[in-house]
C-alpha positions in Angstrom: 0.2 0.2 -0.2 1.6 2.9 -0.8 1.9 5.9 1.8 -0.1 9.0 1.4 2.0 12.4 0.3 0.1 15.0 2.2 1.5 15.5 5.4 -2.0 16.0 7.5 -3.2 12.7 5.9 0.5 10.9 6.5 0.4 12.3 10.1 -2.9 11.1 10.9 -2.4 7.6 9.7 1.5 7.8 11.3 0.4 9.2 14.5 -3.3 8.0 14.9 -4.5 11.2 14.9 -8.3 11.7 15.3 -9.3 15.2 15.1 -11.1 16.2 18.4 -14.3 17.2 17.9 -14.8 19.4 21.3 -11.7 21.8 20.0 -13.9 21.7 16.6 -10.5 20.2 14.7 -10.7 20.5 11.0 -7.5 19.5 9.7 -6.2 20.7 6.5 -5.7 18.0 3.8 -5.4 20.3 0.1 -1.7 21.4 0.3 -3.1 23.5 -3.1 -4.7 26.0 -0.5 -1.4 26.9 0.9 -0.2 28.6 -2.1 -3.1 30.9 -1.8 -2.6 31.6 1.9 1.3 32.6 1.1 0.1 34.8 -1.8 -2.3 36.7 0.1 -0.1 37.4 3.2 3.0 38.6 0.7 5.4 36.3 2.7 9.0 37.6 3.0 12.1 36.0 4.5 12.0 38.9 7.1 8.9 38.1 8.4 8.0 36.6 11.7 4.8 34.8 11.6 2.2 33.8 14.5 0.5 30.9 13.7 -2.6 30.1 15.9 -3.8 26.4 15.7 -0.9 24.6 14.3 -2.9 21.2 13.9 -0.9 18.7 12.3 1.7 21.2 11.0 1.2 21.3 7.4 0.8 25.2 7.3 3.6 25.7 10.1 6.2 24.1 7.8 5.1 25.6 4.4 5.6 29.0 6.7 9.2 27.8 8.2 10.7 27.5 4.8 9.7 31.0 3.9 10.0 33.4 6.7 12.7 34.3 9.3 10.8 32.3 12.2 7.2 30.9 13.0 5.9 30.9 16.4 2.9 28.2 16.4 0.6 28.3 19.3 -1.6 24.9 19.8 -4.2 24.2 22.5 -4.0 19.9 21.7 -1.1 18.4 23.8 -2.4 15.2 21.8 -0.8 17.0 18.5 2.8 16.9 20.0 4.2 14.3 18.0 3.0 15.2 14.5 3.6 18.9 15.3 7.1 18.1 16.5 7.7 16.0 13.5 6.6 18.8 11.0 8.8 21.6 12.7 12.1 19.3 13.6 13.6 20.1 10.2 13.3 23.8 11.2 15.5 25.6 13.8 13.3 29.4 13.3 10.4 27.7 14.7 8.7 28.0 18.3 6.2 26.0 19.5 3.5 26.8 22.5 1.6 24.5 23.8 -1.0 27.4 25.4 -4.4 28.7 24.8 -4.1 31.3 22.4 -6.8 33.6 24.1 -4.7 33.6 27.5 -1.0 33.4 26.0 1.4 36.7 26.8 0.9 37.6 23.5 3.5 40.2 24.2 6.4 38.0 25.6 7.0 35.9 22.2 10.5 36.8 21.0 10.8 37.6 18.0 8.1 39.7 18.1 5.5 38.8 15.5 4.8 40.8 12.3 2.2 38.8 10.7 -0.6 36.4 11.6 -1.0 33.5 9.4 -3.8 30.7 10.5 -6.4 28.4 9.9 -8.0 29.7 13.7 -9.9 27.4 15.4 -13.7 28.6 14.6 -14.5 28.9 18.3 -11.8 31.5 19.1 -10.9 33.0 15.6 -12.5 36.8 16.6 -11.0 36.5 19.5 -7.6 35.6 18.5 -7.9 38.6 15.7 -9.4 41.2 18.0 -6.0 40.3 20.4 -3.5 40.2 17.8 -4.5 43.6 16.5 -3.2 45.1 20.1 0.1 43.8 19.0 1.6 46.8 17.7 4.4 44.7 15.8 2.0 42.6 13.9 1.1 44.5 10.7 -0.7 42.1 8.5 -3.2 39.0 9.0 -4.4 36.0 6.7 -6.6 33.8 8.6 -8.7 31.1 7.5 -12.3 31.5 9.7 -16.0 30.8 9.6 -17.4 32.9 6.6 -20.0 34.4 9.5 -16.9 35.5 11.5 -15.1 36.9 8.2 -18.3 38.5 6.7 -18.5 40.4 10.5 -15.2 41.5 10.3 -15.5 43.3 7.2 -18.9 44.5 7.6 -19.9 48.1 6.6 -22.1 50.1 8.8 -25.5 49.6 8.9 -25.8 46.0 7.9 -26.9 43.3 9.9 -23.2 41.8 9.9 -21.7 45.2 11.2 -20.6 45.2 15.0 -18.4 45.4 17.5 -16.0 42.6 15.7 -16.6 45.4 12.4 -15.7 48.3 14.4 -12.6 47.1 16.3 -10.8 45.6 13.5 -11.4 48.6 11.2 -10.2 51.2 13.4 -7.3 49.6 13.1 -6.7 47.7 10.0 -8.5 47.6 6.6 -10.3 44.3 6.4 -11.6 42.1 3.4 -12.8 38.7 3.0 -10.3 37.6 0.5 -12.0 34.3 -1.1 -14.2 31.1 -0.3 -12.7 28.3 0.6 -14.0 25.1 -0.4 -15.4 22.5 2.4 -13.4 19.6 0.7 -9.9 21.2 1.7 -10.3 20.0 5.9 -11.1 16.5 7.5 -13.6 16.1 8.6 -15.3 18.3 6.0 -17.0 20.9 8.2 -20.5 21.8 8.3 -19.9 25.6 7.7 -18.5 27.3 5.4 -14.9 29.1 5.4 -13.6 32.3 4.0 -9.7 33.7 4.1 -9.9 37.4 5.7 -7.2 39.7 5.5 -6.1 42.6 7.5 -3.4 45.5 6.7 -3.0 47.4 9.6 -3.3 51.0 8.8 -3.3 52.5 12.9 -2.4 51.5 16.2 -5.4 49.5 18.2 -7.8 51.4 19.4 -7.3 52.9 23.3 -9.4 50.7 25.7 -11.8 53.6 27.2 -13.0 53.1 22.6 -13.6 50.0 22.9 -15.4 49.7 26.1 -17.4 52.4 24.3 -17.8 50.7 21.4 -19.0 47.6 23.2 -21.2 49.2 25.6 -22.7 51.6 22.6 -23.6 47.9 21.1 -25.4 46.3 23.9 -28.5 47.2 23.0 -28.7 46.9 19.4 -32.4 48.2 19.2 -31.9 51.1 21.3 -30.3 54.5 20.5 -27.2 54.8 21.7 -27.3 57.6 24.2 -29.6 55.2 25.6 -27.9 51.9 25.6 -24.7 54.1 26.9 -26.8 55.0 29.9 -27.9 51.5 30.3 -24.1 50.3 30.3 -21.8 49.6 33.5 -21.2 53.0 35.2 -23.5 55.0 32.8 -25.9 57.6 33.7 -28.0 60.2 32.3 -25.2 62.5 32.2 -23.8 60.2 29.6 -26.8 60.2 27.6 -26.5 63.5 27.3 -23.3 63.9 26.6 -23.6 61.3 23.8 -26.3 63.4 22.0 -24.4 65.9 21.8 -21.3 64.6 20.9 -23.1 63.1 18.4 -24.9 66.1 17.0 -21.5 67.1 16.9 -19.7 65.0 14.7 -23.2 65.0 12.7 -24.8 62.6 13.7 -28.6 62.5 15.0 -29.2 62.7 18.6 -31.0 59.1 18.6 -28.6 57.3 16.2 -27.8 54.1 17.0 -24.4 51.9 17.3 -24.5 50.2 14.0 -25.6 53.5 11.9 -21.7 54.9 13.1 -18.6 53.8 10.9 -15.6 53.2 12.0 -13.9 56.7 11.8 -17.5 58.1 13.5 -16.8 55.9 16.5 -13.2 57.8 16.5 -14.8 61.4 16.4 -17.2 60.5 18.5 -14.6 59.2 21.4 -13.0 62.3 20.6 -16.2 64.3 21.3 -17.0 62.6 24.6 -13.9 62.0 26.3 
């Protein structure tokens, strides 16, 4: 019997790996997608890449051949043997067994300049928002659930527009780059995936602005002034100042959070601070 040449399939057989459904694991088993990811990421020999969700290492080894350093983060210790098999030939890799949502990203050395990953669906949005806070990162290419990618790239006053859209677009230009066929994964997921690309144009928004955005969207059907009044620490004074600030930036006093573009949010924050 001929041994499979695709690395993920070979490692699943060699190390007896079965995808962990509790962790939402879907392994890349079509290596053709790697070249697409690489082109979108515009990889250079100087890049330091952060990959969250190393899986069976097929993307990890592709990256390691092309960049200065790769930080591979993986939660599942059961994947240690196949991951070390993938990374063993490369001295320019660091394997971190950790929860990417809790990992001290500021401590990564060398500091990452790009995030390139097949992100675990359950934490994809959180990981993208967290890594935007890393000043060293200037670009992202991430495989995510279709709905997550659309939320990040959504425009104001659309149903998909919300907190992730604003927080990402305050710092980055965001695009859904392309759809990804379900067949590139094993097991085949029951959701559609896309590659989403981000390019930084500004620092991450300050924590005070982040809180304003989160509280503003808390009650989507209410006017933003009322939503902020009802938020933790809110008050009628904050409601009144919100109305005044909205009018000052050319918006109706009873505007809803979802009607404000990221630029509007920044202008509103400067008015109300």
